[in-house]
C-alpha positions in Angstrom: 204.4 164.5 -41.2 204.9 161.1 -42.6 202.1 158.8 -43.5 201.8 155.4 -45.1 199.6 155.9 -48.2 197.7 152.7 -49.3 197.3 152.1 -53.0 197.0 148.3 -52.8 198.3 145.5 -50.6 201.7 145.5 -52.2 202.0 149.2 -52.7 201.9 151.2 -49.5 204.1 154.3 -49.9 205.8 156.6 -47.4 204.5 160.1 -48.2 204.4 163.5 -46.6 201.3 165.5 -45.8 200.8 168.6 -43.6 200.5 167.9 -39.9 196.9 168.5 -38.8 196.0 170.7 -35.8 193.2 170.5 -33.3 190.2 172.7 -34.0 187.5 173.6 -31.5 186.2 170.5 -29.8 189.0 168.4 -31.3 192.2 166.7 -30.2 195.5 166.0 -31.9 197.0 162.7 -31.0 200.5 161.4 -31.6 200.3 157.8 -32.8 202.7 155.6 -30.8 201.5 152.3 -32.3 198.9 151.1 -34.8 198.0 147.5 -35.5 197.4 146.1 -39.0 194.0 144.6 -39.0 192.9 141.7 -41.2 190.4 144.0 -42.8 193.2 146.4 -43.8 194.4 143.8 -46.3 191.0 142.9 -47.7 191.9 144.4 -51.0 188.4 144.2 -52.4 187.2 146.2 -49.5 189.9 148.9 -49.4 191.1 149.4 -53.0 188.0 151.2 -54.3 188.8 154.1 -52.0 192.6 154.2 -52.6 194.8 156.1 -52.2 194.1 156.6 -48.5 195.8 156.3 -45.1 194.4 153.2 -43.3 194.9 152.1 -39.7 192.3 152.1 -37.0 193.9 150.2 -34.1 195.8 153.0 -32.4 197.3 154.0 -29.1 199.0 157.3 -28.6 199.4 160.6 -26.7 197.3 163.7 -26.7 199.6 166.5 -27.9 197.1 169.3 -28.6 193.7 170.1 -27.1 191.3 172.2 -29.0 189.2 175.1 -27.6 186.3 173.9 -25.5 187.6 170.5 -24.8 187.2 169.4 -21.2 188.3 166.2 -19.4 191.4 165.6 -21.5 194.9 167.0 -21.2 198.1 167.1 -23.2 200.1 164.0 -22.2 197.1 161.7 -21.7 197.7 158.2 -23.1 194.6 157.3 -25.1 192.9 154.8 -27.4 190.8 156.5 -30.1 187.9 154.7 -31.8 187.8 155.5 -35.6 184.0 154.7 -36.0 181.6 156.1 -33.4 177.8 155.9 -33.2 175.5 158.9 -32.6 173.9 157.2 -29.6 170.6 158.8 -30.5 169.2 157.1 -33.6 166.7 154.2 -33.7 169.5 151.8 -34.3 171.6 153.0 -31.3 168.6 153.1 -29.0 167.7 149.5 -29.9 171.3 148.4 -29.2 172.4 148.0 -32.8 175.2 150.6 -32.7 177.1 149.0 -35.4 174.3 149.8 -37.9 174.2 153.5 -37.1 174.7 155.8 -40.1 177.0 158.0 -38.0 179.2 155.0 -37.1 179.6 154.1 -40.7 180.6 157.6 -41.8 182.9 158.8 -39.0 186.7 158.5 -38.8 189.7 160.4 -37.6 192.1 162.1 -40.0 194.1 160.9 -41.9 194.3 157.4 -40.4 196.3 155.4 -37.9 199.3 154.7 -40.2 200.5 158.3 -39.8 202.5 160.2 -37.2 199.5 162.2 -35.9 195.8 162.1 -36.2 193.2 164.8 -35.8 190.2 163.6 -33.7 186.9 165.2 -34.7 184.4 166.4 -32.1 182.1 163.4 -32.6 184.9 160.9 -32.1 186.0 162.8 -29.0 182.5 162.6 -27.6 182.0 158.9 -28.0 185.4 157.4 -28.9 188.3 158.6 -26.8 189.4 156.5 -23.9 192.3 157.3 -21.5 194.4 154.2 -21.0 194.5 152.9 -17.4 198.0 152.8 -15.9 198.0 149.0 -16.1 197.7 149.1 -20.0 200.7 149.7 -22.3 200.5 151.2 -25.7 200.7 147.6 -27.1 197.7 146.7 -25.1 195.9 149.8 -26.4 196.4 148.6 -30.0 194.2 145.5 -29.2 191.3 147.4 -27.7 189.4 147.9 -31.0 189.7 144.3 -32.3 188.9 142.9 -28.8 185.8 145.1 -28.6 184.6 143.5 -31.8 185.0 140.1 -30.3 183.3 141.2 -27.1 180.3 142.4 -29.1 180.1 139.1 -30.9 180.0 137.1 -27.7 177.1 139.3 -26.5 175.2 138.9 -29.7 175.5 135.2 -29.7 174.5 135.0 -26.0 177.6 133.0 -25.0 177.3 130.7 -22.1 180.0 129.3 -19.8 180.7 125.6 -19.9 180.0 125.3 -23.6 182.0 124.1 -26.7 183.3 126.8 -29.0 184.6 126.2 -32.6 186.6 129.0 -34.2 186.9 128.6 -37.9 190.0 130.6 -39.0 192.9 131.3 -36.7 194.1 134.6 -37.9 194.3 137.5 -35.5 190.5 137.8 -35.2 190.1 134.0 -34.7 192.8 133.9 -32.1 191.3 136.8 -30.1 188.0 134.9 -30.1 189.9 131.8 -28.8 191.3 133.9 -26.0 188.0 135.5 -25.2 186.3 132.1 -25.1 188.8 130.9 -22.6 188.4 134.0 -20.5 184.6 133.5 -20.5 184.8 129.9 -19.3 184.3 127.8 -22.4 184.6 124.1 -21.5 186.3 123.2 -24.8 187.7 125.4 -27.6 188.4 124.0 -31.0 190.1 126.0 -33.8 190.8 125.4 -37.5 193.0 127.0 -40.1 195.1 126.0 -43.2 198.3 127.3 -41.6 200.2 125.0 -39.3 201.8 128.1 -37.6 198.4 129.5 -36.7 197.1 126.2 -35.5 200.0 126.0 -33.1 199.2 129.5 -32.0 195.6 128.6 -31.4 196.7 125.8 -29.1 199.0 128.1 -27.2 196.2 130.6 -26.7 193.6 128.2 -25.4 192.3 125.8 -28.0 192.3 122.2 -26.8 192.2 120.9 -30.4 193.3 122.6 -33.6 192.5 121.0 -37.0 193.5 121.6 -40.5 190.5 123.2 -42.3 191.0 121.0 -45.3 190.2 117.8 -43.3 186.8 116.5 -42.3 186.2 119.1 -39.7 182.6 118.2 -38.7 183.7 114.6 -37.9 186.8 115.8 -36.1 184.8 118.1 -33.9 182.3 115.4 -33.0 185.2 113.0 -32.2 186.8 115.6 -29.9 183.6 116.7 -28.3 182.1 113.4 -27.0 180.1 112.9 -30.2 178.5 116.3 -30.3 178.9 119.2 -32.5 179.8 122.7 -31.2 177.5 124.9 -29.2 179.0 128.1 -30.7 180.7 128.3 -34.1 182.6 131.5 -34.9 183.4 132.1 -38.5 186.5 134.2 -38.5 187.5 133.8 -42.1 185.7 135.0 -45.3 186.2 131.7 -47.0 183.0 130.2 -48.4 184.1 126.8 -47.3 184.3 127.9 -43.7 180.7 129.1 -43.8 179.6 125.8 -45.3 181.5 123.9 -42.6 179.8 126.0 -39.9 176.4 124.6 -40.9 177.8 121.1 -40.5 179.6 121.8 -37.2 176.9 123.5 -35.1 174.9 121.4 -32.5 171.2 121.5 -32.1 170.1 124.7 -30.4 173.5 126.1 -31.2 174.6 129.5 -32.7 176.7 130.5 -35.7 178.5 133.9 -35.4 179.5 135.4 -38.8 182.6 137.4 -37.6 184.4 137.8 -40.9 182.7 139.0 -44.2 182.9 137.0 -47.4 183.9 138.8 -50.6 181.2 140.8 -52.3 178.8 138.7 -54.4 179.8 135.5 -52.7 176.7 133.3 -52.3 176.5 130.5 -49.7 173.8 127.8 -49.9 172.0 127.6 -46.6 170.5 124.3 -45.4 167.4 126.0 -44.1 165.5 122.7 -43.3 168.3 121.5 -41.1 168.7 124.9 -39.3 164.9 125.1 -38.9 164.4 121.7 -37.3 167.6 122.0 -35.1 166.7 125.5 -33.9 170.1 127.0 -35.0 170.7 130.7 -34.7 172.8 132.7 -37.2 174.0 136.1 -36.1 176.7 138.6 -37.2 178.8 141.4 -35.8 180.5 144.3 -37.5 182.1 146.6 -34.9 182.3 147.4 -31.2 180.2 150.0 -29.5 181.4 152.3 -26.7 180.2 149.9 -24.1 182.1 147.0 -25.8 185.2 149.1 -25.9 184.8 149.8 -22.1 184.5 146.0 -21.5 187.5 145.3 -23.7 189.6 147.7 -21.7 188.6 146.1 -18.5 189.4 142.6 -19.8 192.9 143.9 -20.7 193.4 145.8 -17.5 192.4 142.9 -15.3 194.6 140.5 -17.4 191.6 138.2 -18.1 192.7 138.6 -21.7 196.5 138.9 -22.3 197.6 140.0 -25.7 201.3 140.8 -25.6 202.1 137.3 -26.7 200.3 137.9 -30.0 202.7 140.6 -31.3 205.1 139.0 -33.7 206.4 141.9 -35.8 207.1 145.7 -35.4 207.9 148.1 -38.2 208.6 151.8 -38.5 206.2 153.7 -40.8 208.7 153.5 -43.7 208.4 149.7 -43.7 204.6 149.6 -43.6 204.6 147.7 -47.0 206.5 144.9 -45.3 203.9 144.7 -42.6 201.1 144.6 -45.1 202.8 141.8 -47.0 203.1 139.7 -43.9 199.4 140.1 -42.9 198.2 139.6 -46.5 200.2 136.4 -46.9 198.6 135.0 -43.7 201.6 132.9 -42.9 204.1 133.2 -40.0 202.7 136.3 -38.3 200.0 137.1 -35.9 199.8 140.8 -34.8 201.9 143.2 -36.8 202.4 146.7 -35.4 203.4 149.9 -37.1 205.2 152.4 -34.9 205.1 155.7 -36.8 207.8 157.6 -34.8 210.3 154.7 -34.8 
């Protein structure tokens, strides 16, 4: 079968490898579509394990069912989660599924940028979801990233009728904009350095969209009746965005660290200000099975619509072009790879 083998952001090669088969307790899934995630092009994060097949936002069809598998059939349309928690450790039992050792060590084989994936038994147990009839394969590609946003909103204890500031309007930031709108935010403000993405943020629900190089704290207060934002979502790894977050959060507000900074990056924290203003800082890493279920329902009910976020589609032979678009962070939002195209 064909796979897109990642060496670095500008070197993703079309290669051949044996088509896997489903062993006992496993599934074989034909990948119909796989999205390129912003984390896929975080070269510092990925290159240390290269070469490898990336891709974790997949939707596809079950084509082989291993011995002992019940509840799934050939032909089922599915989303498959690449990382799954054990649901039994102290972290899972305390609600911190993203910190589970099992979640951080599991994956399907070889990766979503391939024609087929083998789904191990642990992923089958906690990470295979049949797509409702209302969801297309395109919708299915967004389940994983939307689940990450869903978890973030839970962790920051989001409240309706509040002001949300999203720093960084890449695909993650824009999904947070859409989710804030779906959850009843009274005002959504977004920032970015790309005019294209700022315009997208306004289309998707932001009332105001500001260039991140401007005086964002002052602009936020001006747009929000003199107040800072109740919730600030940092959807970019830029150090400047984290520093802006401290200046843009209102008293009693919450900062959600959604995107990670590069390793070794240090940010000076104004602890005195955060202390006296009762500001909460929290973070989110990945979605749990419950978050995935919630994301599927948001998509099924059309409370969050994602089809308008897809800007490019490529066959697997052109995966390098897709990576270039996402890495350049210019005129693209969601880029899909369709392996059988």
